[in-house]
C-alpha positions in Angstrom: 54.2 -70.9 21.1 50.9 -71.0 19.1 50.0 -67.9 17.1 47.0 -67.1 19.3 49.3 -67.3 22.4 51.8 -65.0 20.8 49.0 -62.5 19.9 47.7 -62.6 23.5 51.2 -62.1 24.9 51.9 -59.2 22.7 48.6 -57.6 23.4 49.1 -58.0 27.2 52.6 -56.4 26.9 51.1 -53.4 25.1 48.2 -53.1 27.6 50.8 -53.2 30.5 52.8 -50.5 28.8 49.7 -48.3 28.4 48.8 -48.8 32.1 52.3 -47.8 33.2 52.3 -44.8 30.9 48.9 -43.7 32.3 50.3 -43.9 35.8 53.3 -41.8 34.8 51.1 -39.2 33.3 48.9 -39.1 36.4 52.1 -38.7 38.5 53.3 -35.9 36.2 49.9 -34.2 36.5 50.0 -34.3 40.3 53.8 -33.8 40.8 55.6 -31.9 38.1 58.9 -33.2 39.4 58.5 -36.4 37.3 61.4 -36.6 35.0 60.5 -36.1 31.3 63.1 -38.7 30.3 61.0 -41.2 32.2 57.9 -40.1 30.2 59.9 -40.3 27.0 61.0 -43.9 27.8 57.4 -44.8 28.5 56.4 -43.5 25.1 59.1 -45.4 23.4 57.9 -48.6 25.2 54.4 -47.9 24.0 55.6 -47.6 20.5 57.6 -50.7 20.5 54.9 -52.9 22.1 52.3 -51.6 19.6 54.6 -52.3 16.6 55.3 -55.8 17.9 51.5 -56.5 18.4 50.6 -55.1 15.0 53.2 -57.3 13.3 51.9 -60.4 15.1 48.3 -59.7 13.9 49.5 -59.0 10.4 49.4 -55.3 10.1 52.7 -54.0 8.7 
């Protein structure tokens, strides 16, 4: 996989994680029965995808 393709893939993974997290927060706002462990898992996913993307673009 070319470096640009890897960058694009990692960026898209992070954007997808952001969109999923946003949807969870909106669900929590409308329905407080959303489980906080689900929110925590989403935050973890955001962190991991951001770390992977930053490594690919050269930011340690």
